[in-house]
N, C-alpha and C positions, 0 to 999 in steps of 0.2 A: 503494499498499500505507499502511494506516495502522497505524503502532507505537501501540497501546491501553500504558497504565502500568500497574503491579503492582495499582491497587486498581479498574482499569478491566477486564472481562469480554468487553466486545463494543463494535466501533466503530458498530454498529446506528445508532444515535440520533444520532449526526453526517450519515452520508450519508443517514441518510431527512429529517434538515429538508431538509437539501439539495435534496434531490430532490423535496419536496414546493414549497418555495421555487422551485424549474424546472420545478415543474409538468409531472415526468415520472414512469413508474412503479415500482418499487423492488423488488429481489428478494436477501435471503440466503440466501448456502449456508452453510451451518458445513461446514468441511473435517474431517476427520479420518486417523486412520490406516488406517480401513479405505473409506474413499472409494472408488466406482466412477467410474474413467475416463469410460468410456460416458456414466454418466447427468452427471456434471459438463458433460463436450461439450455432450451433448443442452439443458441447463439455459443454457449458453450461447449457443449457436448458437439457440434458442429468443428468448432477450433479446438478441438484436442482429437479429431479425427484427420483433421487437415495441416496439422503441424505447425496451428496458426499461434502465436502470441495474444493475448485481447487482455484490454484496459479497460477494468469497469471505474468510468469517471463519475464521483461526487458518489460514492455509496453511501456515505453518511445519510444519504434521503430517503434510503430505503426504508421501509417501516422491518419492524424486526423481524416478524414472518419471512419475510422474502429474504432479508440477509441471513437468516438460518439456514434459507434451504439451500443457498447460492453458498454456502460455506461447507454444509451437507456434502451437499452434488461436486465442489474442490478437495474435499476430505478421499471422496471414495473414486475421483480421478487419479489422486498422487497414488493410493492403494496398488 
Protein backbone atom coordinates (compact mmCIF):
# COMPACT_ATOMS: atom_id res chain seq x y z
CA UNK A 1 0.00 0.00 0.00
CA UNK A 2 1.38 3.40 -0.94
CA UNK A 3 0.56 6.43 1.17
CA UNK A 4 0.22 9.54 -0.99
CA UNK A 5 1.07 12.98 0.31
CA UNK A 6 -1.54 15.72 0.45
CA UNK A 7 -0.36 17.23 -2.84
CA UNK A 8 -0.44 13.86 -4.62
CA UNK A 9 -3.75 12.42 -5.67
CA UNK A 10 -2.44 9.14 -7.06
CA UNK A 11 0.47 6.68 -6.84
CA UNK A 12 -0.18 5.53 -10.40
CA UNK A 13 2.91 7.24 -11.85
CA UNK A 14 5.28 5.50 -9.44
CA UNK A 15 3.83 2.03 -9.96
CA UNK A 16 3.58 2.52 -13.74
CA UNK A 17 7.27 3.42 -13.89
CA UNK A 18 8.21 0.35 -11.83
CA UNK A 19 6.08 -1.92 -14.01
CA UNK A 20 7.75 -0.56 -17.14
CA UNK A 21 11.20 -1.18 -15.64
CA UNK A 22 10.16 -4.78 -14.87
CA UNK A 23 8.48 -5.28 -18.26
CA UNK A 24 5.15 -6.07 -16.60
CA UNK A 25 1.70 -4.98 -17.68
CA UNK A 26 -0.19 -2.74 -15.28
CA UNK A 27 -3.79 -1.95 -14.32
CA UNK A 28 -5.24 0.71 -11.99
CA UNK A 29 -8.56 0.38 -10.15
CA UNK A 30 -9.99 3.53 -8.57
CA UNK A 31 -11.80 2.50 -5.38
CA UNK A 32 -14.78 4.46 -4.14
CA UNK A 33 -17.55 4.01 -1.61
CA UNK A 34 -19.75 2.57 -4.36
CA UNK A 35 -17.19 0.02 -5.65
CA UNK A 36 -18.71 -3.36 -6.47
CA UNK A 37 -17.15 -6.43 -4.80
CA UNK A 38 -17.71 -8.72 -7.77
CA UNK A 39 -16.11 -6.28 -10.23
CA UNK A 40 -13.04 -5.81 -8.04
CA UNK A 41 -12.59 -9.57 -7.54
CA UNK A 42 -12.96 -10.14 -11.30
CA UNK A 43 -10.22 -7.58 -11.95
CA UNK A 44 -8.07 -9.19 -9.28
CA UNK A 45 -8.48 -12.72 -10.63
CA UNK A 46 -8.00 -11.58 -14.23
CA UNK A 47 -4.80 -9.72 -13.41
CA UNK A 48 -3.42 -12.67 -11.47
CA UNK A 49 -4.00 -15.00 -14.43
CA UNK A 50 -2.54 -12.48 -16.89
CA UNK A 51 0.57 -11.85 -14.75
CA UNK A 52 -0.35 -8.16 -14.46
CA UNK A 53 0.42 -5.73 -11.67
CA UNK A 54 -2.67 -4.18 -10.15
CA UNK A 55 -2.93 -0.99 -8.13
CA UNK A 56 -5.98 -0.30 -6.00
CA UNK A 57 -6.09 3.48 -5.65
CA UNK A 58 -7.82 4.94 -2.56
CA UNK A 59 -8.63 1.65 -0.81
CA UNK A 60 -9.49 3.70 2.26
CA UNK A 61 -12.74 4.67 0.49
CA UNK A 62 -14.00 1.07 0.51
CA UNK A 63 -16.45 -0.07 3.13
CA UNK A 64 -15.22 -2.66 5.64
CA UNK A 65 -17.05 -5.59 4.02
CA UNK A 66 -15.55 -4.93 0.57
CA UNK A 67 -12.07 -4.39 1.99
CA UNK A 68 -12.32 -7.66 3.94
CA UNK A 69 -13.29 -9.58 0.80
CA UNK A 70 -10.36 -8.09 -1.15
CA UNK A 71 -7.88 -8.96 1.59
CA UNK A 72 -9.18 -12.55 1.73
CA UNK A 73 -8.95 -12.86 -2.08
CA UNK A 74 -5.37 -11.57 -1.99
CA UNK A 75 -4.50 -14.11 0.70
CA UNK A 76 -5.98 -16.92 -1.42
CA UNK A 77 -3.99 -15.83 -4.46
CA UNK A 78 -0.81 -15.68 -2.41
CA UNK A 79 -1.10 -19.30 -1.19
